[in-house]
N, C-alpha and C positions, 0 to 999 in steps of 0.2 A: 749059133755064134757067128758064123760067116754072114748070116743075114744082117745082123746088127752092124757088123763091120762094113758091109756093103752100103747099108743105109747111111752110116756116118760118112763114108767116102763120097756118096752121092750128094749129101748135104754140103760137104766141104767144097766139092766141085761146083755146086750151084752158087754158093756164096762167092767163090772166086770169080765165076762168070758174071755175077751181078756187079761185083767190084770192078771188073774190067770194063763193064758197060758204063758205069758212072764216073770212072776216073777221067775220061776225056771231057765230060761236062764240067767237072770241078776244076780241071786244069785250064780249060778255056776261060772260066770265070776269073781265076787267079791271074791269068795273063792279061785279060781285059782290064781288071782293076789296077794292076801294076802299070800298064801302059797309060791309063788315065792319070795315075799319080805322077808318072814321069812327065807327061805332057803338061800337067798343071804346074809342076815344079820348074820346067824349062820354058822360058819365053820363046815364042815362035818367031816374032818379027823384031826388026831393029827398033821400031817405035815402042814396042813393049819393053825392050831392054832400056831404052832411054827413059821411059815412064818409071821403070823400077829404080833406075839411078836417081831420077828426080825425087822419087818418094824417099829414098834413103837420104838424099841431101836435105830434104825438108825435115825429116825426122831428126837428123843431126842438128840442123839449125834450131829446131824447137828445143832439143835437149841442151844445146849450147846457150840459148836464151834463158832457159830455166836456171842453168848454172850461173849466168851473169846476174840474174835477179837475186839468186841466193847470195852471191858474193856482195852485191850492193846492200842487201839486208844485213849481212854480217858486218860490213864496214860501218853501217849506221849504228848497229848495236854496239860495236867496239868503241865508236866515237862517243856514244852516250855513256858507256861504262867508264871511259877515260875522263869524261867530264865529271861523272859522279865520284870517281876516285880523287880527282883534283879538289872537289868540294870537301870530301871527307878529309883529305890531307890538310886543307886550310883550316877546317874545324879542329882537327887534332892539334895543329900548331897553335891555334888560338887557345885551346884548352890547356896546352902545355905552358904557354906563357902565363895564363891565369893561375895555374897550379904553382909555377915558380914565384909569381908575385905573392900569392897567399903563403907559400912556404917562407918567403923572406919576411913577410909581415909577422908570421908566427914566431920566427926566430927573434925578431926585434922585440916582440911582446915577452918572449921568454927571457931575453937578456934584461929587459926593463924589470920584469918580476924578480929576477935574480938580484939585480942591484937594489931594488926595494927591500928584499928580504935581508940582504947583508946590511943595509943601512938600519933596518928595523932591529936586527940583532945587536948592532953596535950601540944604538940608542938605548935598547933594553939593558945592555951591559953597563953603559954609563949610568943610567938611572938606578940600576941595582947597586953599582959601586957608590953612587951618591947617597942612596938610602942606607946602605950598611955603614957608610962613613958617618952619616948624621946620627944613626943609632949608636954607633960607637962613641961619638962625641957626647951624645946625650947621656949615655951610661957613665962616661968619664965625669961629666959635670955632676950627674946625680951622685956618683961615688965621691966626688970631691965635696959636694954639698953635704952629704951624709958624714963624711970624714970631718968637715968643718963643724957640723952640728954636734958630732960626738966630741970633738975637741972643745967646743963651747960648753957642752954639757959637762964635760969632765972639768973644765976650768971653773965652772960655776959651782 
């Protein structure tokens, strides 16, 4: 039992020894990579600083120009849309005037039709009155003629 414990202890010590040997190598690599990243991130000379500023200015100028172009495009679009809206408004006004003119024309035709109907009704009433009056007179004459004929026949 002690043999196995001793073997485990020896293995653990060997692993720790190997780890202690490789840690400086890994640490050196990490330090080297970190130093390289820091050196790349930090400009070393004044000319590099100026170049970086110039690059930032150029990028800003390009972005600003893109925004100006977009603004000009939007202004052109809005002007075109305003022109289109004006045309549509003019067309709407023209159609409204046409609708009003036609509605007035329809009302005039309806009024004329109403007058014609009322005149037609009055003419029909007058004709019916004249017809019934003439029928009544004819009946009265016929009745008078029959009465006279019966009187003549009675007298004869």
